[in-house]
N, C-alpha and C positions, 0 to 999 in steps of 0.2 A: 342491443346485445343482451345475452343472458348473464346471469350472475357469474358463471365460470369465466366467461369471456371478459367481463368487467374486471374481475380479480386478476386475470392474466395481464390485461392491459395496464392495470395499476401497478402490478409487480414489475413489469417491464419498465414502466416510467420511473419507478423508484430505483431500479438497478441502474438505469442510465444516469439519473441524478447522482446516485452514490458514486459511480465511476467518475463523473465530472468533478465532484468534490475531492475524490481521492487523487485524481490527476493534479488538481490545484495544490493539494497538500505536498505531493511529491515535487512539484515545480518550486514551491516555497523552500523546501529543503535543498533542492538543486541550486537555487539562487544564493544559498548560504554556503555552498561548496560541498554539500553532501550528495552522495549517490547511493541509492538502494539498488542492489543488483542480485541476480541469480548466481549464487556462488557454487552450488552443486546440485546435481540431479541424478538420482540413482534409485532403482527399484520402485519407480513410480512416485517417489517423494522428492520434494524440492527443498533446498536450503537457501535462505536469503540472508545477505549480509549488507553492510554499508561501509563506505569509505569517505574520507574527507580529502578533497584536493588530490584524488587519485591514490591516496595511501590508506591501507587498511587500518581502521581504528581499533576494532576489537575482533577477535577471532570467534565471535558468536554467530549463530545461525538460527533462523526462524523457519517455521514450516510454511509461512505465507508472507507475501510481499507486504500485506497490510500489517502483519505483526511487526515486521522490521520498521515500517514507517511509524507506527504507533509508539514503539519503544523509543525510537530516536526523538520523536516529538516530546515524549515524556521526559527523556533525559535532558533535552534542551529547554524544557519547560515552555513548549509551544502549545497554545490552545488550538484545537482543531474544530472549533464550533462554527 
């Protein structure tokens, strides 16, 4: 493969690995009773929120699912390494 193809393959593998780790992070939160969910979508923008045991904890919203998960991990002092 050429360098461009190698770079593309490497980025794809990195994206797959990142998603796998992200899904594990979400599952860890879910096991603690938290759920990150899409709370609003309008004009091409998304708002993500979280709840615990089905109840809204905070009325905050993030522009990405990753932002909501990262905030919740930070708030709960969970290391995502």
